[in-house]
N, C-alpha and C positions, 0 to 999 in steps of 0.2 A: 465319727469315732470308728476307726476301722480295725482296731486291735484292742486286746484285753490283757490286763496284767494281774497276776495273783501274787500276793505277799505271803510267803510261808516261812516257817522256822519254828524252833522249839519255843515253849512259853517264855514270856517276859523278855523278848529280845528287842521289842519296840515296834512291832508291826502296826499296831493301832495308832501309835504316835506318827509314824510315817504316813499312814493312810489319811489321817486328819490333816497333815501338812500338805499333802498332794491335793486333797479335796478343797483346801482353803478355808475350812471351818471344822468345828468339832462335831464329828458324826459318830465316832466310836468312843465308847467309854475307855478311859485310860486310868490305870491304877498300878501300884507296885505289886499287888497281889498277882501271882502267876495264874494264867488260865481265865482271865476276865472274859475274853472273847470265846464264844462257843459256836454260834451259828456263823456262817459266812455272810459278811456284810458287803453289799454292792454299792458302788459310788462312781462318780466321774472325777478323774484326776487330771491335773494340768501341771505340766513341767515345761517352762519356756513356751515354745510354740506348739508343743505336743499336747494333744488332748486324747484321753483314752478312758475306757471303762476299766475299773479295777475291783478286786476282791480282797477284803481283809479276812483272814482265816484264823481258826483256833490253832493253838500251839501244837506242834507235832509231838506226839508221845506214843510209845508202844502201849497197847491196851488189850485186855481180854475181850474176845468176841461177845457182843451183846451189852457191854458196859457203856456207861455214859461217854467215856473217853473214846470208845470205839465208834460211837455215833457221831462224835465231834470229828473224828478222823475221816469218816465218810464224807462229811461236808467239805473238808479240805481237799480230799481226793477229787470231788466233783469240781471244785474251783480250779484245780490243776488241769483237769480234763477240758474245761471250758475256756482256758486262757491260752493266749499266743505266746506270752512272755512270762517267765517265772522269776520273781526276785526272791532268792534264798537269803534270809537274813540270819546273822549270828551276832552274839554279843562280844565285841572285840575286847572288852575289859575282862570278861570271864575266860576268853580264849576258846579254842576249839574243844568241844566236849565229845564224849563217845556218842551222844545222841545226835550231835551235828554230823558226825562221820557216818552214822547209820543212815540218816535221811539224805545226806548228799549222795550216798551210794544208790539209794532208792530213786532219787531224782534223776540220776544219770541214765537209769533204765527207762525213764519216761520219754526220753528223746525230745525234750522241749527246749526251746531257746531260753537259756538260763543266765541270769546276772547274779553274781555273788556279792552281797552287800555286808560289810562289817560295820555294824551300828555302834553308837556310843563312843565314837573316836575322838571326842573332844579331850584334849590334854595328852600327855605322853604315856599315861598308864595303858593306853590301848595299842601302843605300837607293837608289842609282842604278839597280841592276838591278831592284829592285822596281817603280819608276816606269816603267822602260823596258818592262816586261812588258805594259803596256797596249796597246802597238802590235801585239801578237799577235792581237788581235781575239777573244779568248776570254773577255771579261768582266773584272771587277775581280779582280786577282790577290790571293791570300791569302798573306800572309807568315808563314812558319813556320820552326821549327828542329826537324828530325826528331831530331837528336841530343840536344837539351836539352828537347824537349817544348813549346817556346814556340809560341803561335799556334794550338794545336789547338782551342781554344774557337771561334775564327773558322771553322776548317774544319768543325767540328761544325755551326755555324749554316748554312753553305752546303749541307751535305748534308741537313740537316733541312728546309730550304726545298724542296728537290726532292722529298723523301719526302712532305711534306705536300701539295705541289702534285699529285703523282701519286696520292695516296691509298693509298700502300703500307702494308700491315700490318707493323709492325716487331716483333711479338711473337716472341721467340726460340723456336726449335724445342726441345722437351723433350729432354734427354739421356737415352738409354736407361740402365736400371739396370745397374750393373756386375756381372758374374758374379764372385762371391767364392768362392774354393775354401778352405774351412776343414777342419781335421781333425775328422772325425766320430767318431773313436774306434773301438773294436771293435764296429761295428754288424753283428751276425750276419745281420740280415734282408736286407742288401744283397749278401750273398755269392752268387756264381754260379760254383760249381766244376764244371768238366767232369769227368764221372765217370771215375775211373781216372787223372786227371792233376791237377797243381796249377795248371794254366793258368787264368787268370781272364778273363772276358769284360768288356772295358771299354766296350762299346758304349753301355750305358745311362748311363755317366758322362761321355759326351762329346756332348751334344746340340748343335745349332746355337746358338752363343753369340750373345747379343744385341749385344755389341760386335764390331766388325770383327776378323777374324783378321789379326794384324800379321805381314806377310811381307816380308822384305828380300832383294833380289837383290844379291849381293856377289861380287867376284872381281877378277882382274887387269884392267888397261886393255885395251879393245878385245876383250873376251870376248863381247860381244853382249848386255849387260844391258838397254840401252834398247830394242834391237830385239825382245827377248823380251817385254817389257811391252807394247810397241806391238801385237805380234801377239795377245797374250792378250786385250787389251781391244778390239781391232778398230779402232783409229784411230791416227793418227800423233801421239800425245800428247807424245812425247819426241823430242828431236833425235837423229838417228843419222847415221852417216857413217863413212868409212874412217879418219878422223883419230882417233888414240888420245887419250884424256883429254878428250872433249867434255863429259861430265857432270862438274860441279864440286861441287855440293852435293846433298844427299839430297832427292829429289823424291817426294812421296807421291801415289799415284794410287788413287782409290776404284773398286772393281769389285765385282760380285756374281757368285759362282760357285754355281750350283745352290741358290739361296736363302741362301747364306752370304755375308755382306758381308766383303769382303777389302780391306785397305789395304796396297797394295804400295809398297815404297820402292825407287826406283832410286838407286844410289850411285856415287860416284866410284871409279875403278879404284885398286886397292891395289898399289903397287909395293914393291920391297924398301926397307926403311927407309933404307939407305945412299944410295939414289938420290933420296930425297925431301928436297930442300934448300930449295926456294922456299917462302916463307911461305904463299902461296895454296894450294899443294898440301898443305902440312901441315894447313891448315885443312880442306881437302876430305877428307883421310884421317881426321882427327879426327871430322868430321861423319858419315862413313860408319860408323866404329866405334861412334859414339854411337847411330846408328840400329839397328845390329845388337844392341847391348846391351839395347835396349828392345823388340826383336822377340820373337815367339813362335817362328816358323820362319824359318830362314835357308837360302836356296838359294844354294849356292856354284857359280857358273857357271865352267866351265873350257873353254878353247879345245881342242877334241878333237884338232886337228892337232898342237898342242904337247904334249898330254898333261898329266897332273898333275905339276906341278913343285914345288920346295921352297917357293915362296911360297904356293901353294895349300894345302900341308900345314900351314903356319904359320897360315893363316887358319882352316882347319878345326879345328885344335887350339885356337885362341883361342875359337872359337864353342862348343866342347865345354866349355871351362873356364868360359865365361859361362853355361852351362846352357841353351843354345838348342837347339831341335830342328833337325836338319841334314838337308838333301837335297843330294846332289852331282849336278850336271847337266853332261854333256858336250855342248857346243854345237858348231855347224858340222859336224854329223855327216855332212852330204851331201858334205863335202870329204875325208872319211877313206876311204882305199882299203882298208886291212887292218882292217876293223871288229872282227873277232873278236880279233885281236891287240891292238887298242886297248883293248878291254874287259878283257882278261886283264891287260894292263900296268897299267891303272888300279886294278883290284882287288888285284893283287899289291903295288902301291905302298902302298895303304891298309892292307893287312894287315901289311906289314912296318914301316911308319913310324907308323901310328896303330892299334894293336891294339884300343884302346878303342872304335874305330868299326866293329868287326866287325858285319857285317849292315847297314851303312848303305845307304840307297837310292841307287843310281847310275843315273841316267836318261840316255838318249841321244836327241837330237833336233836339228833345224835350226830356229832361231828365224827365219831368213830365209825359208825355204819353208813353215814351219809343220809339217813332217812330224815326228810324234812328240811335239809339244808337248802334245797332249791327254792324255798320260799323266802330265804333271807334277803337276797339281792333285790327282788321286786319291792320288798318293804323298805330297803335302804334307798332305792331310787325314788320311791314315793315321798319319803321323809326329806330327801334332798330337794325335790321339787317344791315342797312347802317351805323349806328353809330359804329358797330363792324367790319366794312369792313376792309379788308387787301388786298392791291394790291401787287403782287409779284414784286420784284425789276426789273427784266428784261423787262416786258412790260411797267413798269413805266418809265424807262429810254429811251425806244423806243419812247414813247409818248413825253418825254421831248425833245429829239433830233428833232422830227418833229415840235414841237411847237416853239422851238427856231429858226429853219430854216425859219418858216413862219414869225416870228416877233422877231428878235434878240434884246437883251437888249440894251439900249441906251449907249452912251459913257459917262464916268464920268471923267471930267477934262481932256479930250483928250485920256483917257485910255479906252481900251475895257473891258467890263464886261463879264466874262466867267463863265458859270455854268457848272461844270464838271461832277456832279453826283447828283443823288437824291435817297432817300430811305425812306420808311415808318418805323418809329421807334416805333410806338405804335398805338393802337386803342382806342376807347372810350374817346374822338372822334379821328378820323384818324389824325395822326400827322406826318408831313414829314420834313425831313432835306435836305436842298440844300447846296451842297459844291461848293463854288465859290471863285474867287480870291480876290474880294473886297466886302465882305458882307455889310459893313457899307455904301457903296455907292449905293447899289441896291435900286432903287426907289420903294416906296410902290405901285405905280400904276402898275408897272410891276409884282410885286408879286400878286396883285389882278388879273391881266390878266392871270397868270398861274393858280391861284385858280379857276377862272371862266371856263377856258378851261379844267381843270382837272375834274371839276364837270360834264361838258358836255360829255367829252370823256368816263368817267367811270361811268356815270349815278349815280351821288351822289347829287341829288337835295336837297337843304336846309339843308344838313348835315353840322354841324360845322367842319371846316377844320382848322388845324393849321400848319403854315409854320415857320420853324426855319432856319436861315441862318448861315452857318459855313464856316470858311476859311480852305481850305485844298484840297488835291487831292482826287481822288477816293479811299476810304478806302479798296476796294477790289482789287485794282491794285497790291498791294504787294503780294497777294495770287496767282495772275496769274503769276507773275515773279518767285515766288518760285516753282510753278508747272513746269515751263519751265526748 
């Protein structure tokens, strides 16, 4: 991808709709409410045989310095500066407005290659606005319908003219090979047991992966998520401010940490479900949860002044249920007076309300000043390593035999419950299958006992673990018989 395109225009002209169509999937939130997009969103667009990087931007509006709209405008200005081609969009049905004329004049001064697009051209009602667009002085307008896909062939032709004139190479960048984690079975050669202990060294099974580490910052409104990402990447990439709920949709930011590519997602604040009544906020919450579902590591950001509240616990529990690696971060640490008490209160709350998160990483820092932020990524990398942990079958079953000897399963209707074999079938998160004679009769309490003991024996604190119960014999027993 050798060129970049920015979609700009006043609010509600259809920039995000066109962005989603060029991306081939719904990345940006779309709603009839003006000003849905605030931060600039980055993505890869495809139009015919053209592949390019593109920016969706906030609607262009005049604003007072220091206001939220002024900060949104700064993000749009940055997108224009970083782009090779600007697509200036207007609403053909509304016609050319004074705001369109103002920003067309501003855009001409930028001396950027510009394509004027008149959107919402489906039907005859848009004809007047399409012809009126000539007076903006940005060349012949291209009439399209982002919603229905009409006119994209004409847009392709205009972009292709610029690409050919500039001699840009449009060969797409090769995608890195995906790291696939498959069950390798009981490979004894990969075992690294620490002498006198059942602990397993997972270091060699967690190399720097070729695809970016997917990390999502999530939490309640105004916890400092955007401020944290801006500090980590060293630039004002995301809009920040004292207003709660500035971020509306999930924005991805690419970053490199010590050779490891990281894709961080900033998300909308998650309030209590009963308080989320507006359609736009419901869309924002759904987008945030969707980003978390596809993440590898979730950083739950908590306002340290307020402490861990019920909503934070619900978010943490949901992330564990989704099987995501979790790090809890107490932000605004510079404002906390009783720091020792705040840490104790946070850990007591987690121990009491979420016992399955025993040993979870709890970090303290100030995203505004940057003090302590450098400790976050090492914790994320460590959690990611455990999330990718694989335990060889042989030491796993030795541990199982010792554990069952210490505390055998209870009787079920007078019948003895037997666990014959155990194997890890996948990672991300670590998932184990237990082969037993009566899987439906196995008490949940005993499965929790095995889970807790496994965490302790193989040093997997706070890592989501999944146990599946299956009826059957040792699946490797037949192999031994054949060898004999």
